C-alpha positions as CSV (number, residue, x, y, z in Angstrom):
1,M,56.5,4.9,141.7
2,A,54.4,3.3,144.4
3,S,51.6,1.1,143.1
4,I,48.5,-0.3,144.7
5,E,47.2,-3.8,144.0
6,R,43.7,-4.9,145.0
7,R,43.4,-8.5,146.4
8,P,40.0,-10.0,146.9
9,G,39.5,-12.1,150.0
10,K,36.9,-14.0,152.1
11,R,36.9,-11.3,154.8
12,G,37.0,-8.4,152.3
13,D,39.4,-6.8,149.9
14,A,43.0,-6.0,150.8
15,Y,45.1,-3.3,149.2
16,V,48.8,-3.9,148.8
17,V,51.1,-0.9,148.3
18,R,54.3,-1.8,146.5
19,F,57.4,0.4,146.1
20,R,61.2,0.3,145.9
21,D,63.1,1.8,148.9
22,D,66.1,4.1,148.6
23,Q,68.3,1.0,148.2
24,G,66.3,-0.3,145.3
25,R,64.8,-3.2,147.3
26,Q,61.1,-4.2,146.7
27,R,58.8,-3.3,149.7
28,S,55.1,-3.9,150.3
29,K,52.5,-3.2,152.9
30,S,48.9,-4.2,153.1
31,F,45.8,-2.2,154.2
32,G,42.1,-3.0,154.6
33,S,41.0,0.3,153.1
34,R,41.9,1.8,149.7
35,I,41.9,5.3,151.3
36,E,44.6,4.2,153.7
37,A,46.6,2.5,151.0
38,V,46.5,5.6,148.8
39,R,47.5,7.9,151.7
40,Y,50.4,5.6,152.6
41,A,51.5,5.3,148.9
42,H,51.6,9.1,148.5
43,Q,53.4,9.7,151.8
44,T,56.0,7.0,151.1
45,Q,56.6,8.2,147.5
46,H,57.0,11.8,148.8
47,R,59.5,10.8,151.4
48,L,61.5,8.8,148.9
49,D,61.5,11.8,146.5
50,V,62.8,14.2,149.2
51,G,65.2,11.6,150.7
52,D,63.3,11.5,154.0
53,W,62.2,7.8,153.9
54,L,63.2,5.7,156.9
55,D,63.3,2.0,157.0
56,P,60.9,1.0,159.8
57,D,62.9,-2.2,160.5
58,K,65.8,-0.1,161.7
59,G,63.8,1.4,164.5
60,R,63.3,-2.0,166.0
61,E,66.9,-2.1,167.4
62,T,66.7,-1.8,171.2
63,F,68.2,1.3,172.9
64,G,70.5,-0.9,174.9
65,A,72.0,-2.5,171.8
66,F,72.5,0.8,170.1
67,H,73.9,2.4,173.2
68,S,76.6,-0.3,173.4
69,R,77.6,0.5,169.8
70,W,77.5,4.2,170.5
71,V,79.7,3.9,173.6
72,A,82.3,1.8,171.7
73,A,82.5,4.5,168.9
74,R,83.0,7.4,171.3
75,D,86.4,9.1,172.0
76,V,86.2,10.8,175.3
77,S,88.4,11.0,178.4
78,P,88.7,8.1,180.8
79,S,87.0,10.1,183.6
80,R,84.1,11.0,181.4
81,T,83.8,7.4,180.2
82,A,83.6,6.2,183.8
83,T,81.0,8.8,184.7
84,E,78.8,8.1,181.7
85,A,79.0,4.3,182.3
86,S,77.8,4.8,185.9
87,H,74.9,7.0,184.8
88,A,73.9,4.6,182.1
89,R,74.1,1.6,184.4
90,C,72.1,3.2,187.2
91,H,69.7,5.6,185.6
92,I,69.3,5.0,181.8
93,L,69.5,1.3,180.9
94,P,67.1,0.1,183.7
95,T,64.3,2.0,181.9
96,W,65.3,2.0,178.2
97,Q,67.5,-1.2,177.9
98,N,64.9,-3.3,176.0
99,V,62.8,-0.5,174.4
100,P,63.1,-0.3,170.6
101,L,64.4,3.0,169.3
102,G,61.2,3.6,167.3
103,K,59.0,3.1,170.4
104,I,60.6,5.9,172.4
105,R,58.1,8.8,172.7
106,P,58.7,12.4,173.9
107,L,56.2,12.3,176.7
108,D,57.7,9.0,178.0
109,V,61.1,10.8,178.1
110,D,59.6,13.8,179.9
111,R,58.0,11.6,182.5
112,W,61.1,9.5,183.0
113,I,63.3,12.6,183.7
114,K,60.6,14.1,186.0
115,D,60.5,10.9,188.1
116,L,64.2,10.3,188.2
117,S,65.2,10.3,191.9
118,V,68.6,12.1,191.6
119,G,69.9,15.6,192.1
120,P,69.5,18.2,189.4
121,T,73.1,18.0,188.3
122,T,73.1,14.3,187.8
123,K,69.7,14.6,186.1
124,R,71.1,17.1,183.6
125,M,74.1,14.8,182.9
126,V,71.9,11.7,182.5
127,L,69.6,13.6,180.1
128,A,72.5,14.9,178.1
129,Q,73.9,11.4,177.5
130,F,70.5,10.1,176.6
131,K,70.0,13.0,174.0
132,Q,73.5,12.5,172.5
133,C,72.9,8.8,172.1
134,L,69.5,9.3,170.3
135,A,71.0,12.1,168.2
136,A,73.6,9.5,167.0
137,A,70.6,7.2,166.2
138,V,69.1,9.9,164.0
139,R,72.5,10.4,162.3
140,E,72.6,6.7,161.6
141,G,69.2,6.8,160.0
142,L,67.5,4.7,162.7
143,L,65.2,7.5,163.8
144,R,63.7,10.4,161.8
145,A,63.9,12.8,164.8
146,N,65.3,12.8,168.3
147,P,62.4,12.1,170.7
148,A,64.3,13.6,173.6
149,A,65.3,16.8,171.8
150,E,62.7,19.0,173.5
151,T,62.9,17.5,176.9
152,R,64.3,19.9,179.5
153,S,66.2,19.2,182.6
154,P,65.5,21.0,185.9
155,A,66.6,24.6,186.0
156,H,69.9,25.1,187.7
157,R,69.4,26.9,191.0
158,R,71.9,29.5,191.8
159,K,74.0,28.6,194.8
160,R,73.7,30.7,197.9
161,V,76.3,33.4,197.9
162,T,78.8,32.6,200.6
163,L,82.6,32.9,201.2
164,A,82.6,30.3,203.9
165,D,84.4,27.7,201.8
166,V,87.2,29.9,200.6
167,L,90.2,31.0,202.7
168,D,91.8,34.4,203.3
169,S,95.5,34.9,203.3
170,N,95.9,34.3,207.0
171,E,93.9,31.0,206.8
172,V,96.1,29.9,203.8
173,D,99.1,30.5,206.0
174,L,97.5,28.4,208.8
175,L,96.7,25.6,206.4
176,T,100.2,25.6,204.9
177,K,101.8,25.4,208.4
178,A,99.6,22.4,209.3
179,T,100.5,20.6,206.0
180,P,103.4,18.1,206.0
181,D,106.6,19.7,204.6
182,H,106.5,17.5,201.5
183,W,103.2,19.0,200.4
184,K,103.5,22.6,201.7
185,A,104.4,23.9,198.2
186,L,101.5,22.2,196.6
187,V,98.9,23.5,199.0
188,Y,100.4,27.1,199.2
189,L,100.8,27.6,195.5
190,S,97.4,26.0,194.7
191,A,95.8,28.5,197.0
192,W,97.5,31.5,195.3
193,L,97.9,30.5,191.7
194,G,94.6,28.7,191.2
195,W,95.7,25.8,189.0
196,R,93.5,22.7,188.6
197,W,94.6,19.5,190.4
198,S,95.2,17.7,187.0
199,E,97.4,20.7,185.9
200,A,99.5,20.6,189.2
201,M,100.0,16.9,188.8
202,G,101.1,17.2,185.2
203,L,103.7,19.9,185.9
204,R,107.3,18.9,185.1
205,W,110.4,20.8,186.3
206,R,111.1,21.9,182.7
207,D,107.7,23.7,182.7
208,V,109.1,25.9,185.6
209,D,111.3,28.8,184.6
210,L,112.5,30.2,187.9
211,D,114.9,32.7,186.2
212,A,112.1,34.3,184.1
213,A,109.6,33.8,187.0
214,V,107.0,32.1,184.8
215,I,105.4,28.7,184.9
216,Y,104.0,26.9,181.8
217,V,100.7,25.2,182.9
218,G,98.7,22.7,180.9
219,N,101.4,21.3,178.5
220,E,100.6,18.0,180.2
221,T,97.9,17.1,182.6
222,I,97.2,13.9,184.6
223,V,93.6,12.9,185.0
224,E,92.3,10.3,187.4
225,S,89.6,7.8,186.8
226,Q,88.6,4.8,189.0
227,G,91.9,4.7,190.7
228,H,94.0,4.9,187.6
229,L,96.1,7.9,186.3
230,Y,96.2,9.0,182.6
231,V,98.7,11.4,181.1
232,R,97.0,13.8,178.7
233,R,98.6,16.2,176.3
234,G,97.3,19.7,176.7
235,G,94.9,21.1,179.3
236,K,91.1,20.9,179.9
237,T,90.5,23.5,177.2
238,D,92.7,25.5,174.8
239,A,92.7,28.4,177.3
240,A,93.9,26.0,180.1
241,T,97.4,25.8,178.4
242,R,98.8,29.0,179.6
243,I,101.8,30.9,181.0
244,I,101.4,32.2,184.6
245,P,103.8,34.9,185.8
246,L,105.1,34.0,189.2
247,P,105.2,36.4,192.1
248,T,108.5,36.6,194.0
249,A,107.1,34.6,196.9
250,A,106.0,31.8,194.6
251,V,109.5,31.6,193.1
252,D,111.0,31.4,196.6
253,V,108.6,28.5,197.5
254,L,109.4,26.6,194.3
255,I,113.2,27.1,194.9
256,W,112.7,25.7,198.4
257,H,110.6,22.8,197.1
258,R,113.1,22.0,194.3
259,S,115.9,21.8,196.8
260,R,114.0,19.0,198.5
261,S,113.1,17.1,195.4
262,A,114.8,14.7,193.0
263,V,115.2,16.6,189.7
264,D,116.6,15.0,186.5
265,A,118.8,16.8,184.1
266,A,116.1,16.9,181.3
267,G,113.5,18.2,183.7
268,N,111.0,15.4,182.9
269,R,110.3,14.6,186.5
270,R,107.1,15.8,188.0
271,V,107.1,18.8,190.4
272,F,104.7,17.2,192.8
273,L,105.5,13.5,193.7
274,T,105.2,11.4,196.8
275,A,108.2,10.8,198.9
276,P,110.7,8.2,197.6
277,C,110.2,4.6,198.8
278,P,112.5,1.7,198.8
279,P,111.9,-1.3,196.5
280,P,109.7,-3.2,196.1
281,G,107.4,-1.7,198.8
282,K,103.8,-0.8,198.2
283,H,103.6,2.9,198.4
284,A,100.5,4.1,200.2
285,V,99.7,7.1,198.1
286,T,99.9,5.2,194.8
287,G,96.4,4.0,195.1
288,R,94.3,0.9,195.5
289,K,94.8,-0.2,191.9
290,G,98.6,-0.7,192.2
291,G,101.8,-0.1,194.1
292,C,105.4,0.6,193.6
293,E,106.9,-1.8,191.1
294,A,110.3,-0.1,190.8
295,S,113.3,-2.5,190.5
296,S,115.6,0.1,191.9
297,T,115.2,3.1,194.2
298,C,111.8,4.7,193.8
299,L,111.9,8.5,193.4
300,G,108.2,9.0,194.1
301,H,104.8,8.7,192.4
302,T,102.0,11.0,191.3
303,P,99.5,10.8,194.1
304,L,95.9,9.9,193.7
305,R,93.6,12.8,194.6
306,S,91.5,10.5,196.8
307,N,94.6,9.5,198.8
308,F,96.0,13.1,199.1
309,R,92.6,14.1,200.4
310,R,93.4,12.2,203.6
311,I,96.5,14.4,204.2
312,F,94.6,17.5,203.3
313,V,91.6,16.8,205.6
314,K,94.0,16.2,208.5
315,A,95.8,19.5,207.8
316,V,92.4,21.4,207.6
317,S,91.5,19.9,211.0
318,E,94.8,20.8,212.6
319,A,94.5,24.4,211.2
320,G,91.1,24.8,212.9
321,L,89.3,25.2,209.6
322,E,87.0,22.1,209.7
323,G,83.3,22.4,209.2
324,R,83.5,24.9,206.4
325,G,83.4,22.6,203.4
326,I,87.0,23.2,202.5
327,N,88.5,20.6,200.1
328,V,91.3,20.4,197.5
329,R,89.1,22.0,194.8
330,Q,88.3,24.9,197.0
331,L,92.0,26.0,196.8
332,R,91.3,27.1,193.2
333,H,88.3,29.1,194.5
334,T,90.5,30.5,197.2
335,A,93.0,31.7,194.6
336,A,90.2,33.4,192.6
337,S,89.0,35.1,195.8
338,L,92.5,36.3,196.8
339,M,93.2,37.6,193.3
340,L,90.0,39.5,193.0
341,S,90.0,40.8,196.6
342,H,93.6,42.2,196.1
343,G,92.6,44.2,193.0
344,L,93.5,42.0,190.0
345,D,91.1,42.8,187.2
346,V,88.8,40.1,185.8
347,L,90.7,39.6,182.6
348,D,94.0,39.0,184.4
349,V,92.2,36.5,186.7
350,Q,90.7,34.8,183.7
351,D,94.2,34.3,182.2
352,R,95.7,33.0,185.4
353,L,92.9,30.6,186.0
354,G,92.8,29.4,182.4
355,H,89.2,30.3,181.6
356,S,88.1,30.8,178.0
357,R,86.1,33.9,178.7
358,G,85.9,36.5,181.4
359,S,82.2,35.7,181.8
360,V,83.1,32.2,182.9
361,T,85.2,33.7,185.7
362,L,82.4,36.0,186.7
363,D,79.8,33.3,186.7
364,I,81.8,31.0,188.9
365,Y,83.5,33.5,191.2
366,G,81.2,36.5,191.0
367,R,80.3,35.8,194.6
368,V,83.7,37.0,195.6
369,L,82.9,40.4,194.1
370,S,79.7,40.6,196.1
371,G,81.8,40.1,199.2
372,R,83.8,43.2,198.4
373,R,80.7,45.5,198.3
374,S,81.0,46.5,201.9
375,T,84.7,47.5,201.3
376,S,83.9,49.4,198.1
377,T,81.0,51.1,199.8
378,A,83.2,52.3,202.6
379,L,85.8,53.6,200.1
380,L,83.0,55.4,198.1
381,S,81.7,56.9,201.4
382,S,85.1,58.3,202.3
383,A,85.4,59.9,198.9
384,M,81.9,61.4,199.2
385,E,82.7,62.7,202.7
386,A,85.7,64.5,201.4
387,S,83.6,66.3,198.7
388,S,83.1,70.0,199.5
389,S,79.7,70.0,197.8
390,L,78.3,67.9,200.6
391,S,78.1,71.0,202.8
392,F,74.7,71.9,201.4
393,A,73.2,68.8,203.1
394,R,74.7,69.9,206.4
395,D,73.4,73.5,206.3
396,P,69.9,73.5,207.8
397,E,69.0,76.7,205.9
398,R,70.0,75.3,202.5
399,A,68.6,71.8,203.2
400,E,64.9,72.7,202.8
401,G,63.2,70.6,200.2
402,L,65.9,68.0,200.1
403,P,65.3,64.3,200.9
404,K,65.3,63.5,204.6
405,S,68.3,61.3,204.1
406,L,70.3,64.3,203.1
407,Q,68.9,66.6,205.7
408,E,70.1,64.4,208.6
């Protein structure tokens, strides 16, 4: 039990509260008023009884020191590690590096997020990292509650509905023709099948069953971070590991591409690689962080997305499609647009794109459905025109009392 000891002094009496913490260590704190000492003793004893007591010394650790420990304990992808490190270096640590955890206040966090001079997406990502770090501090017993728990990031503004950055089937053909032969299959199939870049780079020939006309996507993916490539088992999500049935045209393209590629007997070689290069040359598409170190004939490398972009941008320009914001990622959006516009139902598109729920497909690609309204309205109009019951609206004698829109 907490006890209170009165100590006389020249400047007045002092009241010392003594108690043992949850580890059995002797603690004490002095007050100039007995009322304050009694209040503190009761609060402390209650928190010890319910297991809610927190060592105030632990809150003195700075955010920067704890953030370093938190980062070292995390197990996330290389790309996410690089992104979070950039956000922490540029936006979080300049403000909170030397602030003790116990001194972080909710209103200070609110003002910091409000004044942060970045876009709404970056602001949400920065706040999410800050919240996760402080939540770990609560879990470690350094804080009683997360001071950033109630802070809200700016509301996400819905993007303007537009189809300018996706291609129709004729434009896909133009882009494919403008692409060098070595990359035609990648561009064409990405625009129709809708796989992610990391999934396309992770495809091996043993994942392609041309006889059964299916392709196994997501068994392995290759992610890129700061100029380095990392092989990852599985896809972005569980739903991303999937089987995609191949249309006949896709099978023909893959057969054509395979005839021009070096394929090993076990099928371990990647489907999309750079062209072979002689040793020991530095291959341009390998990236700024390395080069070809093969001691014998090189059979190609997995390209960096940033380097492939140069090839893609040139093809977009030669196809006359520049100025519309078309990039490698938009090929996935194009595939969703083509699938939906050609009558595939949302659940089928969801499976082919590797989304976990149909609502995700609608949230991201619902703008494509809005583009079909004029077509569907025209079809509905044709059906209504063919209805025999419409004659009443065209008979002046029977149209009395009807809305003007039906009398005309």
